[in-house]
Structures are given as C-alpha cells and as structure tokens.
C-alpha positions as CSV (number, residue, x, y, z in Angstrom):
1,M,76.5,113.9,64.4
2,A,73.0,112.5,64.5
3,D,72.4,109.0,65.8
4,I,72.2,106.7,62.7
5,A,69.8,104.4,64.5
6,L,67.2,107.0,64.2
7,R,67.2,106.6,60.5
8,F,66.9,102.8,60.3
9,F,64.1,101.7,58.0
10,K,63.5,105.3,56.9
11,D,65.3,107.1,54.1
12,M,67.8,105.6,51.7
13,L,71.4,106.2,52.6
14,V,74.6,106.1,50.5
15,V,77.9,105.1,52.0
16,S,81.2,106.5,50.8
17,S,83.6,104.4,48.7
18,P,86.8,103.1,50.3
19,V,89.6,105.5,50.8
20,Q,92.1,102.7,50.5
21,E,91.2,102.1,46.9
22,A,91.7,105.8,46.1
23,L,95.1,105.7,47.7
24,R,96.0,102.6,45.7
25,R,95.2,104.5,42.5
26,Q,97.7,107.1,43.7
27,G,100.3,104.5,44.2
28,V,99.9,104.1,48.0
29,V,99.3,100.4,47.9
30,D,100.7,98.9,51.1
31,A,98.5,98.9,54.2
32,R,101.4,100.2,56.3
33,D,102.0,103.1,53.9
34,Q,98.3,103.9,54.0
35,A,98.3,104.0,57.8
36,L,101.5,106.2,57.7
37,A,99.7,108.5,55.2
38,L,96.9,109.0,57.7
39,L,99.3,109.8,60.5
40,L,102.0,111.8,58.7
41,E,100.3,113.2,55.6
42,P,96.6,113.5,56.5
43,E,96.1,116.1,53.7
44,T,96.4,113.2,51.2
45,I,93.4,111.5,52.9
46,E,91.6,114.8,53.2
47,D,91.8,115.4,49.5
48,I,90.1,112.0,48.9
49,Y,87.3,112.7,51.4
50,R,86.8,116.2,49.8
51,L,86.1,114.7,46.4
52,E,83.9,111.9,47.9
53,T,81.9,114.3,50.1
54,V,81.0,116.4,47.0
55,A,79.4,113.2,45.6
56,G,76.8,113.3,48.3
57,P,77.1,110.3,50.6
58,Q,75.3,110.6,53.9
59,V,77.6,108.1,55.6
60,L,81.4,108.3,55.6
61,I,83.7,105.4,56.5
62,T,87.0,105.7,58.3
63,P,90.1,105.6,56.0
64,V,91.9,102.5,57.4
65,T,90.6,99.2,58.7
66,D,93.5,97.5,60.5
67,F,92.7,98.0,64.1
68,A,92.8,94.5,65.5
69,P,96.1,93.9,67.4
70,G,97.1,91.1,64.9
71,R,96.6,93.5,62.0
72,L,98.4,96.3,63.7
73,T,101.4,94.0,64.2
74,A,101.2,92.8,60.6
75,I,101.5,96.3,59.3
76,G,104.2,97.4,61.8
77,M,101.8,99.6,63.8
78,E,101.9,97.9,67.2
79,G,101.6,100.5,69.9
80,K,100.1,103.0,67.4
81,G,96.5,101.7,67.6
82,A,95.1,104.6,69.8
83,E,96.8,107.2,67.6
84,L,95.6,105.6,64.5
85,A,92.0,105.4,65.8
86,R,92.0,109.1,66.8
87,A,93.2,110.1,63.3
88,A,90.9,107.7,61.5
89,V,87.9,109.5,63.2
90,A,89.2,113.0,63.2
91,V,89.9,113.3,59.4
92,P,86.4,112.3,58.1
93,R,84.8,114.2,61.0
94,S,86.4,117.4,59.8
95,F,84.0,117.2,56.8
96,K,81.0,117.2,59.1
97,P,79.3,114.1,57.8
98,Q,75.8,113.2,58.7
99,H,77.1,109.9,59.9
100,L,80.5,108.2,60.4
101,L,81.2,104.5,60.7
102,V,84.4,102.9,61.9
103,E,85.4,100.0,59.6
104,I,87.1,97.0,61.1
105,A,88.5,94.3,58.8
106,P,89.1,90.7,59.7
107,C,91.9,90.2,62.2
108,G,93.7,87.7,60.0
109,L,94.7,85.3,62.8
110,P,94.3,81.5,62.3
111,L,91.0,80.3,63.7
112,D,90.2,76.8,64.9
113,P,86.4,76.7,65.6
114,S,86.9,73.6,67.7
115,S,89.4,75.3,70.1
116,K,88.0,77.5,72.8
117,A,91.3,79.2,73.2
118,S,91.4,80.1,69.5
119,L,87.9,81.4,69.6
120,V,88.6,83.5,72.7
121,E,91.8,85.0,71.2
122,N,90.0,85.9,68.0
123,R,87.0,87.4,69.8
124,D,89.3,89.5,72.0
125,Q,91.1,90.8,68.8
126,Y,87.9,92.6,67.9
127,A,87.1,93.7,71.5
128,R,90.5,95.4,71.7
129,A,90.0,97.0,68.3
130,A,86.6,98.4,69.4
131,A,88.1,99.6,72.7
132,L,90.5,101.9,70.8
133,F,87.5,104.1,70.0
134,D,86.3,104.7,73.5
135,G,85.4,108.4,73.8
136,E,85.5,109.0,70.1
137,E,82.5,110.4,68.2
138,F,81.1,108.1,65.6
139,D,77.8,106.4,64.8
140,G,78.7,102.7,64.7
141,F,81.1,99.9,63.6
142,F,81.3,98.4,60.2
143,L,82.6,94.8,60.1
144,N,83.6,94.4,56.5
145,G,85.4,91.9,54.3
146,F,84.4,88.8,56.2
147,T,84.4,85.5,54.3
148,T,83.8,82.9,57.0
149,V,80.9,82.5,59.5
150,D,83.3,81.6,62.3
151,D,85.3,84.7,61.9
152,L,82.2,86.8,61.7
153,K,80.9,85.2,65.0
154,C,84.1,86.2,66.8
155,A,84.0,89.7,65.5
156,L,80.4,90.3,66.5
157,M,81.0,88.8,70.0
158,G,84.1,90.9,70.4
159,L,82.4,94.1,69.5
160,R,79.4,93.4,71.8
161,K,81.9,92.7,74.6
162,A,83.5,96.1,74.2
163,S,80.8,98.5,72.9
164,D,77.0,99.0,72.6
165,A,77.4,101.0,69.4
166,P,75.3,99.8,66.4
167,V,77.1,97.3,64.3
168,F,76.9,96.9,60.5
169,A,78.1,93.6,59.3
170,S,79.0,92.6,55.7
171,V,80.3,89.4,54.1
172,D,81.8,88.9,50.7
173,V,79.6,86.7,48.5
174,T,79.6,85.2,45.1
175,A,76.6,85.3,42.7
176,D,75.3,81.9,44.0
177,G,75.1,83.2,47.6
178,M,78.2,81.4,48.8
179,L,80.7,83.2,51.0
180,A,83.9,84.1,49.1
181,S,85.8,81.4,51.0
182,G,83.4,78.7,49.9
183,R,82.8,78.0,53.6
184,G,79.2,79.0,54.3
185,T,76.4,80.9,52.7
186,L,75.0,84.4,52.9
187,A,71.9,83.0,54.7
188,E,74.1,81.4,57.4
189,A,76.0,84.6,57.8
190,V,72.7,86.6,58.2
191,V,71.5,84.2,60.9
192,V,74.7,84.9,62.8
193,M,74.3,88.6,62.3
194,A,70.8,88.5,63.7
195,D,71.7,86.2,66.6
196,L,74.8,88.2,67.7
197,G,73.4,91.7,67.8
198,A,74.1,93.3,64.5
199,A,71.8,96.2,63.6
200,V,72.5,96.1,59.9
201,A,73.1,92.9,57.8
202,G,74.7,92.9,54.4
203,F,77.0,91.7,51.7
204,S,79.5,92.7,49.2
205,T,79.4,91.3,45.7
206,L,80.7,91.6,42.1
207,A,77.4,90.2,40.8
208,A,75.2,92.1,38.4
209,P,72.4,94.3,39.7
210,A,69.6,91.7,39.2
211,V,71.6,89.0,41.0
212,A,72.6,91.4,43.8
213,A,68.9,92.2,44.3
214,R,68.2,88.5,44.5
215,L,70.9,88.1,47.1
216,A,69.3,91.0,49.1
217,A,65.9,89.5,48.8
218,E,67.2,86.2,50.1
219,A,68.8,88.0,53.1
220,R,65.6,89.7,53.8
221,E,63.6,86.5,53.6
222,T,66.1,84.9,56.1
223,L,65.6,87.8,58.5
224,A,61.8,87.5,58.2
225,S,62.0,83.8,59.0
226,L,63.9,84.6,62.2
227,G,61.5,87.5,63.1
228,A,64.7,89.7,63.1
229,D,64.4,93.4,62.6
230,L,67.7,94.3,60.8
231,C,68.3,96.8,58.1
232,L,70.1,95.7,54.9
233,T,73.3,97.0,53.3
234,A,74.8,96.1,49.9
235,T,78.2,96.9,48.5
236,L,78.8,96.6,44.8
237,Q,82.3,95.8,43.8
238,V,83.7,97.6,40.8
239,A,86.5,95.6,39.0
240,E,89.5,97.3,37.5
241,R,88.0,99.7,35.0
242,D,88.9,99.6,31.3
243,P,88.2,102.7,29.2
244,K,87.6,100.4,26.2
245,Q,84.8,98.4,27.9
246,Q,81.5,99.4,26.3
247,G,79.1,97.3,28.2
248,P,78.6,95.1,31.3
249,T,80.4,91.8,31.6
250,T,80.3,89.0,34.1
251,E,83.8,90.1,35.2
252,N,82.8,93.7,35.6
253,P,79.1,94.5,35.4
254,Y,79.8,98.0,37.0
255,Y,82.2,99.2,34.2
256,A,80.8,102.8,34.4
257,P,79.2,105.0,37.0
258,D,75.8,105.0,35.2
259,T,75.5,101.3,36.0
260,M,74.8,102.2,39.6
261,M,71.4,103.7,38.6
262,A,69.8,100.4,37.8
263,A,71.5,98.7,40.7
264,A,70.1,101.3,43.1
265,V,66.6,100.8,41.8
266,D,66.8,97.0,42.0
267,L,68.4,96.9,45.4
268,R,66.0,99.4,46.9
269,A,63.1,97.3,45.6
270,A,64.7,94.3,47.4
271,G,64.6,96.2,50.7
272,V,68.2,97.5,50.9
273,Q,68.7,100.8,52.8
274,F,72.4,101.3,52.7
275,L,74.2,101.3,49.3
276,R,77.9,101.5,48.6
277,A,80.2,101.2,45.6
278,A,83.6,99.8,46.3
279,G,86.6,98.2,44.5
280,D,87.8,100.5,41.8
281,A,84.8,102.9,42.3
282,T,85.4,106.6,42.0
283,P,83.4,109.5,43.5
284,A,81.3,109.4,40.4
285,Y,79.9,106.0,41.4
286,T,78.9,107.4,44.8
287,G,77.3,110.4,43.1
288,V,75.1,108.2,40.9
289,L,73.9,106.2,43.9
290,A,73.2,109.4,45.8
291,A,71.3,110.9,42.9
292,A,69.3,107.7,42.3
293,T,68.1,107.5,45.9
294,A,67.7,111.1,46.8
295,G,64.5,111.7,48.7
296,L,63.4,108.0,48.6
297,D,62.3,106.0,51.6
298,V,63.3,102.4,52.3
299,V,60.9,99.8,50.9
300,V,59.6,98.0,53.9
301,E,57.3,95.0,53.8
302,G,54.0,95.4,55.7
C-alpha cells in the first residue's frame, strides 16, 4: 500500500463506512459477537467489504475498534488482542485498498484528569492497543468516537509513545461545536490534536451539510491560528433511515444517499480532504461521496 502521508493536502479521499453498522443491520449487534465474527466467520466481514469496495473509497477502515486492554476485557476478548489485530488488518487488506487505517475507539476506563495515575493508565491503554499492530501493514491509526478532550489527550499520547504512524483523530460534535459529552468544544479538541502530533484533525456530526461545513471552517481557522499543518476529516452520521422520509430533517439530514452530494461540495469548499458517511450509511452513501469528489483536489488556502 502507498504511504497515505504522500497524499496529504492533495486529492480528495473517501473513507469506507463502518463495518460494525453493516453487521448490526444483519443482527450482529454485540461488540463481542462482531469480534467473534471476524475471528470465526471472516467471510461475513469480507462480504461487507466487497460491497463497500465497489462503491469506490480510497481508504478502508478496520472492521473492529476494541483494541485497548480495557475494551478487550469488556467484550470477553482478553488474551485475543494480537489475533484480533492480525485479522482486522488481513481481511480489508485482501481487497487491496489504496490505504488502510486501524480504528481505535475510546478505552472506556474512568478518567480523573487530576490524577497522574489515572492519566498514565489511560494513556497506556492506547499505547498497548497500538503495540498490537507492530509489524502489520497499514497506513495509520484512526482515533474515533472521542467525546472528551482529556480522553483524546491520553489517546494521542499513548499512540505517540508506541508508534510513529500517522494519526487521524476525530471527535463527536453537535451542531453548535460542542463535544457530544458537553465537556469541551471542537476548537479545544483541534488544539489538542495539533499539540500532540495528529496528522489529520476532524469531527463526526449529525448536523446538516451547511452546518458541518461551518464546523470544518472553524476547525481550519483554529489550525491556522496555531500555525499547524493538519489535514481535515469529516464524518457525517446517518440516523436510522425511514423509507417514508421524503426530505431532510434536523433528526436525519442525510435520509438518502443523494444528500451526500451537497455535503461533499460544501465540506470540500471548507477545506476537508477526507470524507466519510457513518451511522446507518450503506455503500450507496460511500459511492455518492466517491462520485462527488472524483478527480478533485483539496481546497487549500494560499
């Protein structure tokens, strides 16, 4: 696979939708069952990647995200981390993607920012997760689903302790730019991403295209104020789809794949390079993003 860093600030790139959501639509809801499917029934995962790959994303994401020791214990996979990591990389790699990112979710441990011991334990959760991928072939890590600045700090410090691979970092935000937990803002998270060595900064949101573009512009302005040279990534969350829905709503602005067209245009204009549809998104959503950005370069200020 090519080094994804060589494409930073160049062409627009689309990231595959989460495999976990596709598994949920098939009735495989529990995180433990999803991990077991990867280990024992990889053909189920392969079928999902096969459909997603046809849609045209340049970047695939690993199919499970629970690699921190705390998460492995929570899903009954303690002692299986190395095996799970190998399988998580091997299955998407079999489709020969242009790029592959390893997604790591929040470790889920309680975190007391005033306690050094708590901070160190949380940081080491991510370092140990990253260490599982020593010797594997992938382009970078994707820290995704973070809702607090403190947890994000620990994750970034942990990855930097264990690996020099590029790090994509994303936080869940509401339309007003607040983190989903209500504890912090997108701007504060972006500052942490820049300070602690992320290569790509981003967010995930349910907000409508124009609002998502505004969030991206704010992130870009924050980076510019810091003199930081980070790419941007944006994930658009598709709420549960209703066949009867005939137009966008606040609860689900991305009710149909075609809504990704306008979103891609707006987000590219705001400086975003990496685009992803998540939540209840199907391969059709990925396909629209890929079609909307095919052959386009990133909009870079200058």
